[in-house]
DOGULUM-100055 format. One record per atom (N, C-alpha, C): residue number from 1; z, y, x; residue in one letter; atom name. Coordinates in pm, 1 decimal. Layout:
<NUM; <Z; Y; X>; "a"; "CA">
...
END
This chain:
<1; <14500.9; 8340.0; 9808.1>; "m"; "N">
<1; <14621.6; 8351.2; 9887.6>; "m"; "CA">
<1; <14678.0; 8492.9; 9887.2>; "m"; "C">
<2; <14591.8; 8593.0; 9871.8>; "a"; "N">
<2; <14640.0; 8731.2; 9873.6>; "a"; "CA">
<2; <14739.7; 8756.7; 9761.1>; "a"; "C">
<3; <14721.4; 8693.1; 9645.9>; "k"; "N">
<3; <14816.0; 8712.1; 9536.5>; "k"; "CA">
<3; <14953.1; 8658.0; 9573.9>; "k"; "C">
<4; <14956.8; 8543.8; 9640.8>; "a"; "N">
<4; <15084.6; 8487.0; 9685.1>; "a"; "CA">
<4; <15151.7; 8581.8; 9783.1>; "a"; "C">
<5; <15071.3; 8642.7; 9870.0>; "f"; "N">
<5; <15127.4; 8736.1; 9968.0>; "f"; "CA">
<5; <15186.7; 8858.0; 9899.1>; "f"; "C">
<6; <15120.3; 8904.3; 9796.0>; "a"; "N">
<6; <15166.7; 9024.8; 9728.0>; "a"; "CA">
<6; <15308.8; 9006.5; 9675.7>; "a"; "C">
<7; <15344.6; 8884.4; 9638.7>; "s"; "N">
<7; <15478.8; 8861.1; 9588.0>; "s"; "CA">
<7; <15577.0; 8827.0; 9700.1>; "s"; "C">
<8; <15527.6; 8792.8; 9815.9>; "a"; "N">
<8; <15614.7; 8757.4; 9927.6>; "a"; "CA">
<8; <15666.6; 8884.0; 9994.8>; "a"; "C">
<9; <15784.0; 8875.2; 10051.8>; "k"; "N">
<9; <15839.9; 8989.1; 10123.0>; "k"; "CA">
<9; <15774.3; 8997.6; 10260.8>; "k"; "C">
<10; <15740.6; 9119.8; 10302.7>; "m"; "N">
<10; <15675.7; 9139.6; 10431.3>; "m"; "CA">
<10; <15754.1; 9240.1; 10512.6>; "m"; "C">
<11; <15758.5; 9218.1; 10642.8>; "k"; "N">
<11; <15818.0; 9317.5; 10731.4>; "k"; "CA">
<11; <15726.0; 9339.8; 10849.7>; "k"; "C">
<12; <15733.3; 9460.3; 10903.1>; "i"; "N">
<12; <15660.2; 9497.8; 11023.8>; "i"; "CA">
<12; <15763.6; 9505.4; 11134.9>; "i"; "C">
<13; <15734.4; 9442.6; 11245.6>; "r"; "N">
<13; <15825.1; 9443.8; 11359.6>; "r"; "CA">
<13; <15744.1; 9439.8; 11487.4>; "r"; "C">
<14; <15811.6; 9468.1; 11600.4>; "k"; "N">
<14; <15744.5; 9457.4; 11730.1>; "k"; "CA">
<14; <15719.4; 9310.7; 11762.0>; "k"; "C">
<15; <15609.2; 9284.3; 11828.3>; "a"; "N">
<15; <15574.9; 9147.5; 11866.7>; "a"; "CA">
<15; <15674.6; 9095.6; 11969.9>; "a"; "C">
<16; <15696.4; 8964.3; 11965.7>; "r"; "N">
<16; <15783.1; 8895.7; 12061.8>; "r"; "CA">
<16; <15703.5; 8787.0; 12132.7>; "r"; "C">
<17; <15756.4; 8738.7; 12244.3>; "r"; "N">
<17; <15688.9; 8632.0; 12319.5>; "r"; "CA">
<17; <15657.0; 8511.5; 12232.7>; "r"; "C">
<18; <15750.0; 8477.9; 12144.5>; "g"; "N">
<18; <15730.9; 8362.1; 12058.6>; "g"; "CA">
<18; <15616.3; 8376.2; 11959.8>; "g"; "C">
<19; <15561.9; 8494.5; 11947.0>; "d"; "N">
<19; <15449.8; 8519.5; 11855.3>; "d"; "CA">
<19; <15314.5; 8489.2; 11918.6>; "d"; "C">
<20; <15312.8; 8458.0; 12047.2>; "a"; "N">
<20; <15186.7; 8447.1; 12121.6>; "a"; "CA">
<20; <15088.7; 8347.8; 12059.8>; "a"; "C">
<21; <15137.2; 8234.7; 12014.5>; "e"; "N">
<21; <15045.6; 8134.6; 11958.9>; "e"; "CA">
<21; <14975.7; 8186.7; 11833.2>; "e"; "C">
<22; <15050.8; 8245.2; 11742.5>; "r"; "N">
<22; <14990.4; 8296.6; 11618.6>; "r"; "CA">
<22; <14903.5; 8418.6; 11646.1>; "r"; "C">
<23; <14946.4; 8504.4; 11738.7>; "i"; "N">
<23; <14863.4; 8619.3; 11776.3>; "i"; "CA">
<23; <14730.5; 8570.2; 11832.4>; "i"; "C">
<24; <14734.2; 8463.6; 11912.1>; "a"; "N">
<24; <14610.6; 8406.9; 11968.0>; "a"; "CA">
<24; <14518.5; 8358.0; 11856.7>; "a"; "C">
<25; <14573.8; 8289.9; 11756.6>; "q"; "N">
<25; <14491.8; 8242.6; 11644.5>; "q"; "CA">
<25; <14425.6; 8359.8; 11573.1>; "q"; "C">
<26; <14502.2; 8464.9; 11548.3>; "l"; "N">
<26; <14448.2; 8581.6; 11479.9>; "l"; "CA">
<26; <14344.5; 8653.6; 11565.7>; "l"; "C">
<27; <14367.9; 8657.1; 11696.4>; "t"; "N">
<27; <14273.0; 8719.3; 11788.1>; "t"; "CA">
<27; <14139.0; 8646.6; 11780.9>; "t"; "C">
<28; <14144.1; 8514.6; 11765.2>; "g"; "N">
<28; <14022.0; 8437.0; 11746.1>; "g"; "CA">
<28; <13949.1; 8477.4; 11618.9>; "g"; "C">
<29; <14024.7; 8502.2; 11510.7>; "e"; "N">
<29; <13963.0; 8548.0; 11385.4>; "e"; "CA">
<29; <13894.2; 8682.3; 11404.4>; "e"; "C">
<30; <13948.1; 8763.3; 11493.9>; "l"; "N">
<30; <13889.5; 8894.1; 11522.3>; "l"; "CA">
<30; <13761.2; 8881.2; 11604.3>; "l"; "C">
<31; <13739.5; 8762.0; 11661.5>; "g"; "N">
<31; <13618.3; 8737.4; 11739.1>; "g"; "CA">
<31; <13641.3; 8734.9; 11888.8>; "g"; "C">
<32; <13768.8; 8726.8; 11929.6>; "y"; "N">
<32; <13803.7; 8724.7; 12070.6>; "y"; "CA">
<32; <13893.5; 8604.4; 12098.5>; "y"; "C">
<33; <13835.6; 8485.3; 12112.6>; "p"; "N">
<33; <13916.9; 8365.5; 12133.0>; "p"; "CA">
<33; <14009.0; 8379.1; 12254.3>; "p"; "C">
<34; <14132.5; 8332.9; 12237.3>; "a"; "N">
<34; <14231.7; 8337.3; 12345.4>; "a"; "CA">
<34; <14333.3; 8226.4; 12322.6>; "a"; "C">
<35; <14394.0; 8181.9; 12429.7>; "t"; "N">
<35; <14500.8; 8082.8; 12419.0>; "t"; "CA">
<35; <14634.5; 8154.3; 12405.6>; "t"; "C">
<36; <14735.4; 8079.1; 12363.0>; "a"; "N">
<36; <14869.9; 8135.6; 12354.1>; "a"; "CA">
<36; <14917.0; 8181.7; 12491.5>; "a"; "C">
<37; <14884.9; 8106.2; 12595.5>; "a"; "N">
<37; <14925.0; 8144.7; 12731.4>; "a"; "CA">
<37; <14858.5; 8276.0; 12772.9>; "a"; "C">
<38; <14732.2; 8292.6; 12739.6>; "q"; "N">
<38; <14662.9; 8418.1; 12772.3>; "q"; "CA">
<38; <14727.7; 8535.4; 12698.8>; "q"; "C">
<39; <14758.2; 8516.3; 12571.5>; "i"; "N">
<39; <14820.6; 8624.3; 12494.1>; "i"; "CA">
<39; <14958.2; 8655.9; 12550.2>; "i"; "C">
<40; <15036.0; 8555.0; 12584.1>; "a"; "N">
<40; <15169.4; 8578.5; 12641.1>; "a"; "CA">
<40; <15158.2; 8661.0; 12769.3>; "a"; "C">
<41; <15062.0; 8628.7; 12853.9>; "t"; "N">
<41; <15040.1; 8704.2; 12977.8>; "t"; "CA">
<41; <14998.9; 8847.1; 12945.9>; "t"; "C">
<42; <14907.6; 8863.9; 12853.5>; "r"; "N">
<42; <14860.3; 8998.1; 12817.4>; "r"; "CA">
<42; <14973.3; 9082.6; 12759.4>; "r"; "C">
<43; <15057.0; 9021.8; 12676.2>; "l"; "N">
<43; <15171.4; 9096.6; 12620.9>; "l"; "CA">
<43; <15261.4; 9147.3; 12733.9>; "l"; "C">
<44; <15285.8; 9062.1; 12833.6>; "r"; "N">
<44; <15370.0; 9102.9; 12947.6>; "r"; "CA">
<44; <15304.7; 9213.1; 13029.6>; "r"; "C">
<45; <15172.5; 9215.0; 13034.7>; "q"; "N">
<45; <15099.9; 9312.6; 13117.0>; "q"; "CA">
<45; <15083.2; 9448.7; 13049.3>; "q"; "C">
<46; <15120.2; 9462.4; 12925.1>; "l"; "N">
<46; <15108.3; 9591.1; 12855.2>; "l"; "CA">
<46; <15222.3; 9681.5; 12900.5>; "l"; "C">
<47; <15204.1; 9738.6; 13015.8>; "t"; "N">
<47; <15307.3; 9825.8; 13073.9>; "t"; "CA">
<47; <15245.1; 9959.6; 13110.3>; "t"; "C">
<48; <15325.9; 10064.2; 13113.4>; "p"; "N">
<48; <15465.8; 10065.0; 13073.5>; "p"; "CA">
<48; <15478.3; 10055.4; 12922.1>; "p"; "C">
<49; <15592.0; 10006.5; 12877.1>; "a"; "N">
<49; <15615.5; 9987.8; 12733.4>; "a"; "CA">
<49; <15607.0; 10119.1; 12656.4>; "a"; "C">
<50; <15631.2; 10230.2; 12724.0>; "s"; "N">
<50; <15623.2; 10360.0; 12656.2>; "s"; "CA">
<50; <15479.3; 10397.0; 12619.2>; "s"; "C">
<51; <15379.6; 10325.7; 12674.4>; "k"; "N">
<51; <15239.0; 10357.6; 12648.3>; "k"; "CA">
<51; <15169.8; 10255.7; 12559.2>; "k"; "C">
<52; <15237.0; 10146.0; 12526.0>; "h"; "N">
<52; <15176.6; 10040.6; 12444.4>; "h"; "CA">
<52; <15276.7; 9987.6; 12343.4>; "h"; "C">
<53; <15225.7; 9949.1; 12228.1>; "a"; "N">
<53; <15309.1; 9878.7; 12129.7>; "a"; "CA">
<53; <15221.5; 9778.6; 12056.3>; "a"; "C">
<54; <15280.1; 9663.9; 12028.0>; "v"; "N">
<54; <15214.7; 9563.2; 11944.2>; "v"; "CA">
<54; <15310.9; 9535.0; 11829.5>; "v"; "C">
<55; <15263.6; 9560.4; 11708.5>; "f"; "N">
<55; <15341.2; 9533.4; 11588.3>; "f"; "CA">
<55; <15278.8; 9416.3; 11515.1>; "f"; "C">
<56; <15361.2; 9338.2; 11450.1>; "v"; "N">
<56; <15312.8; 9225.7; 11369.9>; "v"; "CA">
<56; <15360.8; 9241.8; 11226.4>; "v"; "C">
<57; <15282.0; 9186.4; 11134.7>; "a"; "N">
<57; <15320.3; 9178.2; 10993.4>; "a"; "CA">
<57; <15359.6; 9033.9; 10969.1>; "a"; "C">
<58; <15477.7; 9017.5; 10912.8>; "e"; "N">
<58; <15532.6; 8884.0; 10892.1>; "e"; "CA">
<58; <15582.2; 8872.1; 10748.4>; "e"; "C">
<59; <15553.6; 8760.5; 10685.5>; "t"; "N">
<59; <15601.4; 8737.5; 10550.0>; "t"; "CA">
<59; <15707.9; 8629.1; 10551.0>; "t"; "C">
<60; <15784.3; 8624.9; 10444.4>; "t"; "N">
<60; <15883.8; 8519.1; 10429.7>; "t"; "CA">
<60; <15820.2; 8393.9; 10372.6>; "t"; "C">
<61; <15695.1; 8401.9; 10331.5>; "d"; "N">
<61; <15621.0; 8286.5; 10280.9>; "d"; "CA">
<61; <15596.8; 8191.8; 10397.3>; "d"; "C">
<62; <15656.9; 8073.3; 10392.7>; "e"; "N">
<62; <15647.5; 7982.2; 10507.4>; "e"; "CA">
<62; <15505.2; 7934.3; 10533.4>; "e"; "C">
<63; <15417.7; 7940.9; 10432.5>; "d"; "N">
<63; <15279.1; 7902.6; 10455.0>; "d"; "CA">
<63; <15201.2; 8010.8; 10528.6>; "d"; "C">
<64; <15247.9; 8135.0; 10521.9>; "a"; "N">
<64; <15175.4; 8245.9; 10583.9>; "a"; "CA">
<64; <15241.8; 8288.9; 10714.2>; "a"; "C">
<65; <15370.4; 8323.8; 10711.9>; "g"; "N">
<65; <15440.9; 8367.7; 10833.2>; "g"; "CA">
<65; <15380.6; 8495.2; 10888.4>; "g"; "C">
<66; <15344.3; 8492.3; 11015.9>; "l"; "N">
<66; <15285.7; 8608.0; 11083.4>; "l"; "CA">
<66; <15139.4; 8618.6; 11039.1>; "l"; "C">
<67; <15105.7; 8728.2; 10972.7>; "i"; "N">
<67; <14972.2; 8738.3; 10912.1>; "i"; "CA">
<67; <14884.8; 8847.6; 10972.5>; "i"; "C">
<68; <14937.0; 8925.3; 11066.8>; "g"; "N">
<68; <14853.9; 9030.2; 11125.6>; "g"; "CA">
<68; <14921.0; 9096.3; 11242.7>; "g"; "C">
<69; <14841.0; 9168.7; 11319.8>; "w"; "N">
<69; <14895.1; 9245.4; 11432.7>; "w"; "CA">
<69; <14810.6; 9369.2; 11456.6>; "w"; "C">
<70; <14874.2; 9467.1; 11522.0>; "v"; "N">
<70; <14804.7; 9587.4; 11567.1>; "v"; "CA">
<70; <14853.8; 9619.0; 11708.2>; "v"; "C">
<71; <14761.9; 9655.5; 11795.3>; "h"; "N">
<71; <14795.6; 9703.8; 11929.9>; "h"; "CA">
<71; <14755.9; 9850.4; 11935.9>; "h"; "C">
<72; <14850.3; 9935.0; 11972.0>; "v"; "N">
<72; <14826.6; 10078.3; 11983.3>; "v"; "CA">
<72; <14869.1; 10123.0; 12122.4>; "v"; "C">
<73; <14796.7; 10219.1; 12177.6>; "s"; "N">
<73; <14833.6; 10271.5; 12309.4>; "s"; "CA">
<73; <14813.4; 10422.1; 12313.2>; "s"; "C">
<74; <14884.1; 10484.4; 12406.5>; "v"; "N">
<74; <14872.4; 10628.5; 12429.9>; "v"; "CA">
<74; <14773.0; 10649.2; 12543.4>; "v"; "C">
<75; <14686.5; 10747.6; 12527.3>; "s"; "N">
<75; <14589.0; 10780.6; 12631.5>; "s"; "CA">
<75; <14608.5; 10924.5; 12677.1>; "s"; "C">
<76; <14621.6; 10941.2; 12806.0>; "h"; "N">
<76; <14621.5; 11073.7; 12868.3>; "h"; "CA">
<76; <14486.2; 11086.8; 12936.3>; "h"; "C">
<77; <14403.1; 11173.6; 12882.1>; "l"; "N">
<77; <14268.4; 11190.1; 12934.0>; "l"; "CA">
<77; <14247.8; 11332.5; 12983.2>; "l"; "C">
<78; <14163.2; 11348.4; 13078.1>; "l"; "N">
<78; <14132.6; 11480.0; 13131.5>; "l"; "CA">
<78; <14060.7; 11566.0; 13027.4>; "l"; "C">
<79; <13973.5; 11502.6; 12949.4>; "e"; "N">
<79; <13889.3; 11580.4; 12858.3>; "e"; "CA">
<79; <13951.3; 11607.9; 12721.8>; "e"; "C">
<80; <14070.4; 11555.0; 12696.1>; "s"; "N">
<80; <14130.1; 11580.5; 12564.4>; "s"; "CA">
<80; <14282.2; 11576.2; 12571.6>; "s"; "C">
<81; <14344.5; 11629.0; 12467.4>; "d"; "N">
<81; <14489.5; 11622.2; 12456.8>; "d"; "CA">
<81; <14533.8; 11477.5; 12442.2>; "d"; "C">
<82; <14661.6; 11455.1; 12463.3>; "i"; "N">
<82; <14717.9; 11321.2; 12447.6>; "i"; "CA">
<82; <14682.9; 11267.0; 12309.3>; "i"; "C">
<83; <14643.8; 11142.3; 12305.8>; "r"; "N">
<83; <14609.8; 11080.5; 12178.5>; "r"; "CA">
<83; <14644.7; 10932.4; 12183.6>; "r"; "C">
<84; <14643.6; 10871.7; 12068.8>; "a"; "N">
<84; <14669.0; 10728.2; 12060.9>; "a"; "CA">
<84; <14541.1; 10659.0; 12017.2>; "a"; "C">
<85; <14534.6; 10532.1; 12047.2>; "e"; "N">
<85; <14418.1; 10453.7; 12007.5>; "e"; "CA">
<85; <14463.7; 10320.2; 11952.6>; "e"; "C">
<86; <14405.1; 10282.9; 11840.0>; "v"; "N">
<86; <14422.5; 10147.8; 11788.3>; "v"; "CA">
<86; <14326.7; 10061.2; 11868.5>; "v"; "C">
<87; <14382.2; 9974.6; 11949.7>; "n"; "N">
<87; <14299.9; 9888.2; 12034.6>; "n"; "CA">
<87; <14257.0; 9760.8; 11962.8>; "n"; "C">
<88; <14330.3; 9723.5; 11862.5>; "g"; "N">
<88; <14295.7; 9606.6; 11782.3>; "g"; "CA">
<88; <14385.9; 9599.5; 11661.2>; "g"; "C">
<89; <14329.3; 9554.7; 11549.1>; "l"; "N">
<89; <14406.9; 9534.2; 11427.3>; "l"; "CA">
<89; <14341.6; 9419.4; 11352.2>; "l"; "C">
<90; <14420.5; 9320.4; 11315.9>; "i"; "N">
<90; <14368.2; 9205.7; 11241.8>; "i"; "CA">
<90; <14471.3; 9160.1; 11139.9>; "i"; "C">
<91; <14421.7; 9127.9; 11021.7>; "v"; "N">
<91; <14501.7; 9061.5; 10919.1>; "v"; "CA">
<91; <14429.2; 8931.2; 10888.6>; "v"; "C">
<92; <14505.0; 8823.9; 10873.8>; "a"; "N">
<92; <14447.9; 8691.5; 10853.0>; "a"; "CA">
<92; <14355.9; 8687.4; 10731.4>; "a"; "C">
<93; <14247.4; 8613.5; 10746.3>; "e"; "N">
<93; <14157.7; 8587.1; 10634.1>; "e"; "CA">
<93; <14242.1; 8527.7; 10521.4>; "e"; "C">
<94; <14218.1; 8572.3; 10401.1>; "g"; "N">
<94; <14295.5; 8524.0; 10287.6>; "g"; "CA">
<94; <14420.5; 8606.7; 10260.6>; "g"; "C">
<95; <14456.6; 8693.9; 10354.4>; "q"; "N">
<95; <14573.2; 8781.8; 10337.7>; "q"; "CA">
<95; <14532.4; 8928.2; 10331.9>; "q"; "C">
<96; <14403.4; 8952.0; 10342.3>; "r"; "N">
<96; <14353.2; 9089.8; 10346.9>; "r"; "CA">
<96; <14357.7; 9155.8; 10209.5>; "r"; "C">
<97; <14358.9; 9287.6; 10209.4>; "s"; "N">
<97; <14359.7; 9370.5; 10087.4>; "s"; "CA">
<97; <14489.1; 9358.7; 10008.4>; "s"; "C">
<98; <14597.1; 9320.1; 10074.7>; "a"; "N">
<98; <14726.3; 9308.7; 10006.2>; "a"; "CA">
<98; <14829.7; 9404.0; 10065.7>; "a"; "C">
<99; <14789.4; 9488.6; 10161.4>; "g"; "N">
<99; <14879.0; 9590.8; 10212.9>; "g"; "CA">
<99; <14928.0; 9574.1; 10355.3>; "g"; "C">
<100; <14907.8; 9458.2; 10414.5>; "a"; "N">
<100; <14957.8; 9436.6; 10551.1>; "a"; "CA">
<100; <14887.5; 9527.8; 10651.4>; "a"; "C">
<101; <14757.0; 9541.6; 10640.9>; "g"; "N">
<101; <14682.9; 9627.0; 10733.6>; "g"; "CA">
<101; <14729.5; 9771.5; 10726.0>; "g"; "C">
<102; <14751.0; 9819.7; 10603.9>; "a"; "N">
<102; <14797.8; 9957.3; 10585.3>; "a"; "CA">
<102; <14935.3; 9976.4; 10648.8>; "a"; "C">
<103; <15023.3; 9879.2; 10631.3>; "k"; "N">
<103; <15157.9; 9890.7; 10688.9>; "k"; "CA">
<103; <15153.2; 9882.7; 10841.3>; "k"; "C">
<104; <15066.6; 9800.2; 10896.3>; "l"; "N">
<104; <15051.5; 9793.7; 11042.6>; "l"; "CA">
<104; <14998.0; 9926.5; 11096.1>; "l"; "C">
<105; <14897.5; 9981.5; 11029.6>; "l"; "N">
<105; <14839.9; 10109.0; 11072.1>; "l"; "CA">
<105; <14943.6; 10220.1; 11064.4>; "l"; "C">
<106; <15022.4; 10220.1; 10958.1>; "e"; "N">
<106; <15128.9; 10319.4; 10941.7>; "e"; "CA">
<106; <15232.2; 10308.6; 11055.5>; "e"; "C">
<107; <15268.5; 10187.4; 11093.6>; "a"; "N">
<107; <15363.7; 10168.1; 11203.6>; "a"; "CA">
<107; <15305.4; 10220.3; 11334.6>; "a"; "C">
<108; <15177.3; 10193.5; 11357.9>; "a"; "N">
<108; <15111.4; 10241.1; 11479.7>; "a"; "CA">
<108; <15106.7; 10393.7; 11482.7>; "a"; "C">
<109; <15074.3; 10455.7; 11369.5>; "e"; "N">
<109; <15067.5; 10601.5; 11362.7>; "e"; "CA">
<109; <15204.2; 10665.3; 11385.9>; "e"; "C">
<110; <15307.3; 10608.2; 11327.9>; "e"; "N">
<110; <15442.8; 10661.9; 11346.6>; "e"; "CA">
<110; <15486.1; 10648.4; 11492.3>; "e"; "C">
<111; <15456.2; 10535.8; 11554.0>; "w"; "N">
<111; <15487.5; 10513.4; 11695.8>; "w"; "CA">
<111; <15417.5; 10621.6; 11779.6>; "w"; "C">
<112; <15290.2; 10649.3; 11748.4>; "a"; "N">
<112; <15213.1; 10749.9; 11822.8>; "a"; "CA">
<112; <15270.9; 10889.6; 11804.2>; "a"; "C">
<113; <15308.8; 10924.4; 11681.9>; "r"; "N">
<113; <15368.9; 11056.0; 11656.4>; "r"; "CA">
<113; <15495.2; 11074.6; 11740.8>; "r"; "C">
<114; <15577.4; 10972.0; 11748.4>; "r"; "N">
<114; <15702.3; 10982.0; 11825.7>; "r"; "CA">
<114; <15675.2; 11000.7; 11975.1>; "r"; "C">
<115; <15554.4; 10971.9; 12019.3>; "r"; "N">
<115; <15518.3; 10990.6; 12159.8>; "r"; "CA">
<115; <15438.8; 11118.8; 12181.9>; "r"; "C">
<116; <15434.3; 11205.4; 12082.9>; "g"; "N">
<116; <15369.8; 11334.7; 12097.6>; "g"; "CA">
<116; <15221.4; 11337.1; 12069.3>; "g"; "C">
<117; <15165.9; 11229.5; 12018.5>; "c"; "N">
<117; <15022.4; 11225.7; 11989.7>; "c"; "CA">
<117; <14994.8; 11301.3; 11860.6>; "c"; "C">
<118; <14888.4; 11379.6; 11863.9>; "r"; "N">
<118; <14849.8; 11456.3; 11745.0>; "r"; "CA">
<118; <14722.8; 11400.7; 11683.1>; "r"; "C">
<119; <14670.4; 11295.4; 11742.8>; "g"; "N">
<119; <14549.6; 11232.4; 11690.0>; "g"; "CA">
<119; <14549.3; 11084.3; 11722.0>; "g"; "C">
<120; <14473.9; 11011.1; 11640.9>; "m"; "N">
<120; <14462.0; 10866.7; 11657.0>; "m"; "CA">
<120; <14315.0; 10830.6; 11648.5>; "m"; "C">
<121; <14269.7; 10749.8; 11739.7>; "n"; "N">
<121; <14131.5; 10703.1; 11740.5>; "n"; "CA">
<121; <14128.7; 10552.8; 11717.0>; "n"; "C">
<122; <14018.5; 10506.6; 11664.5>; "v"; "N">
<122; <13993.9; 10362.9; 11652.3>; "v"; "CA">
<122; <13844.2; 10340.7; 11668.9>; "v"; "C">
<123; <13811.5; 10234.7; 11736.2>; "r"; "N">
<123; <13670.8; 10196.0; 11753.1>; "r"; "CA">
<123; <13651.2; 10068.4; 11672.5>; "r"; "C">
<124; <13540.2; 10058.9; 11603.5>; "s"; "N">
<124; <13514.5; 9943.6; 11519.7>; "s"; "CA">
<124; <13367.6; 9905.0; 11532.4>; "s"; "C">
<125; <13342.9; 9778.9; 11556.0>; "n"; "N">
<125; <13207.5; 9728.7; 11570.8>; "n"; "CA">
<125; <13124.3; 9767.9; 11448.9>; "n"; "C">
<126; <12998.3; 9801.7; 11471.5>; "v"; "N">
<126; <12911.1; 9847.7; 11363.5>; "v"; "CA">
<126; <12894.8; 9743.5; 11253.0>; "v"; "C">
<127; <12916.5; 9617.7; 11282.4>; "i"; "N">
<127; <12899.5; 9512.8; 11180.7>; "i"; "CA">
<127; <13022.9; 9497.2; 11091.1>; "i"; "C">
<128; <13134.2; 9562.8; 11122.7>; "r"; "N">
<128; <13258.8; 9545.8; 11046.8>; "r"; "CA">
<128; <13270.2; 9650.4; 10934.6>; "r"; "C">
<129; <13177.8; 9642.6; 10839.9>; "e"; "N">
<129; <13172.2; 9742.1; 10733.6>; "e"; "CA">
<129; <13299.8; 9745.9; 10650.1>; "e"; "C">
<130; <13360.0; 9631.6; 10626.7>; "r"; "N">
<130; <13485.1; 9629.6; 10548.9>; "r"; "CA">
<130; <13594.7; 9706.4; 10622.9>; "r"; "C">
<131; <13601.5; 9689.3; 10753.5>; "a"; "N">
<131; <13700.1; 9762.2; 10833.7>; "a"; "CA">
<131; <13672.9; 9912.1; 10830.0>; "a"; "C">
<132; <13546.5; 9950.6; 10832.5>; "h"; "N">
<132; <13512.2; 10093.5; 10828.2>; "h"; "CA">
<132; <13567.2; 10156.0; 10699.9>; "h"; "C">
<133; <13548.9; 10088.7; 10588.5>; "g"; "N">
<133; <13600.9; 10138.2; 10461.3>; "g"; "CA">
<133; <13752.9; 10147.5; 10463.3>; "g"; "C">
<134; <13818.3; 10049.0; 10523.6>; "f"; "N">
<134; <13964.4; 10050.0; 10535.0>; "f"; "CA">
<134; <14010.9; 10175.4; 10609.0>; "f"; "C">
<135; <13951.4; 10202.6; 10724.5>; "y"; "N">
<135; <13993.2; 10319.9; 10802.4>; "y"; "CA">
<135; <13963.8; 10449.9; 10727.5>; "y"; "C">
<136; <13849.7; 10458.6; 10663.8>; "e"; "N">
<136; <13817.2; 10579.7; 10587.7>; "e"; "CA">
<136; <13916.0; 10601.0; 10473.4>; "e"; "C">
<137; <13956.6; 10493.1; 10406.3>; "r"; "N">
<137; <14055.5; 10506.2; 10297.7>; "r"; "CA">
<137; <14191.0; 10553.5; 10350.5>; "r"; "C">
<138; <14214.0; 10535.2; 10478.9>; "h"; "N">
<138; <14341.0; 10577.1; 10539.0>; "h"; "CA">
<138; <14328.6; 10706.6; 10618.4>; "h"; "C">
<139; <14225.8; 10785.7; 10587.5>; "g"; "N">
<139; <14214.4; 10920.2; 10641.5>; "g"; "CA">
<139; <14137.9; 10934.5; 10771.4>; "g"; "C">
<140; <14078.3; 10828.1; 10820.1>; "y"; "N">
<140; <13999.5; 10836.1; 10943.8>; "y"; "CA">
<140; <13857.4; 10876.8; 10907.7>; "y"; "C">
<141; <13796.5; 10955.1; 10994.8>; "e"; "N">
<141; <13659.0; 10996.9; 10971.2>; "e"; "CA">
<141; <13569.2; 10941.3; 11081.2>; "e"; "C">
<142; <13449.8; 10902.5; 11040.8>; "h"; "N">
<142; <13349.9; 10857.2; 11137.2>; "h"; "CA">
<142; <13293.6; 10982.1; 11203.8>; "h"; "C">
<143; <13314.8; 10995.9; 11333.6>; "y"; "N">
<143; <13271.8; 11118.5; 11400.1>; "y"; "CA">
<143; <13168.9; 11095.2; 11509.7>; "y"; "C">
<144; <13146.5; 10970.0; 11548.4>; "k"; "N">
<144; <13052.6; 10948.2; 11657.8>; "k"; "CA">
<144; <13003.5; 10804.3; 11654.6>; "k"; "C">
<145; <12878.5; 10785.4; 11691.9>; "t"; "N">
<145; <12821.7; 10652.7; 11714.2>; "t"; "CA">
<145; <12780.7; 10648.1; 11860.4>; "t"; "C">
<146; <12815.1; 10539.5; 11925.7>; "q"; "N">
<146; <12785.5; 10530.7; 12068.4>; "q"; "CA">
<146; <12748.8; 10387.7; 12105.9>; "q"; "C">
<147; <12701.1; 10370.2; 12225.5>; "k"; "N">
<147; <12675.9; 10236.9; 12280.5>; "k"; "CA">
<147; <12788.3; 10203.7; 12375.2>; "k"; "C">
<148; <12823.9; 10079.2; 12380.5>; "a"; "N">
<148; <12927.5; 10033.3; 12473.2>; "a"; "CA">
<148; <12862.1; 9951.3; 12584.3>; "a"; "C">
<149; <12906.1; 9973.1; 12705.2>; "f"; "N">
<149; <12852.0; 9901.4; 12820.5>; "f"; "CA">
<149; <12966.0; 9829.0; 12891.0>; "f"; "C">
<150; <12934.3; 9717.7; 12954.7>; "r"; "N">
<150; <13033.8; 9649.0; 13036.7>; "r"; "CA">
<150; <12966.7; 9581.9; 13155.2>; "r"; "C">
<151; <13046.8; 9552.0; 13252.7>; "k"; "N">
<151; <13000.6; 9489.4; 13375.4>; "k"; "CA">
<151; <13110.7; 9397.3; 13424.0>; "k"; "C">
<152; <13077.5; 9275.5; 13453.4>; "a"; "N">
<152; <13175.7; 9181.1; 13508.1>; "a"; "CA">
<152; <13204.4; 9218.6; 13652.7>; "a"; "C">
<153; <13328.6; 9213.9; 13690.2>; "l"; "N">
<153; <13368.6; 9242.1; 13828.0>; "l"; "CA">
<153; <13425.7; 9118.7; 13894.5>; "l"; "C">
END
């Protein structure tokens, strides 16, 4: 399928409410199952808009359509200068390695630059070796390994 995508026209645009169902499907591929209603609610809750952006990659190929998304946000932290973070990035299985991920990442980085960010962070599960290579090929360096903790409230 990636070869078909390579010949299809692709555009990067901001996510819309109508994208919720496909974003939910892709979120499931990322390992975080969600319904379209949950995604629609989450998209509405990403406020203020000046601190969050969700971009989608869309092809004119009617069999593929929306093939990926990236969520980026600005962080103001006490311990560091303003920075942006890729909170999630997914390209559909079968559409990977054809350029959509790179274009989504580029859109996120440009959005962050326009907001005064001089750095971009991304966290990636240790088991996602293919993703690690993708980020390294795009100029990201592995600088820290850590444990993540959570608690239900």
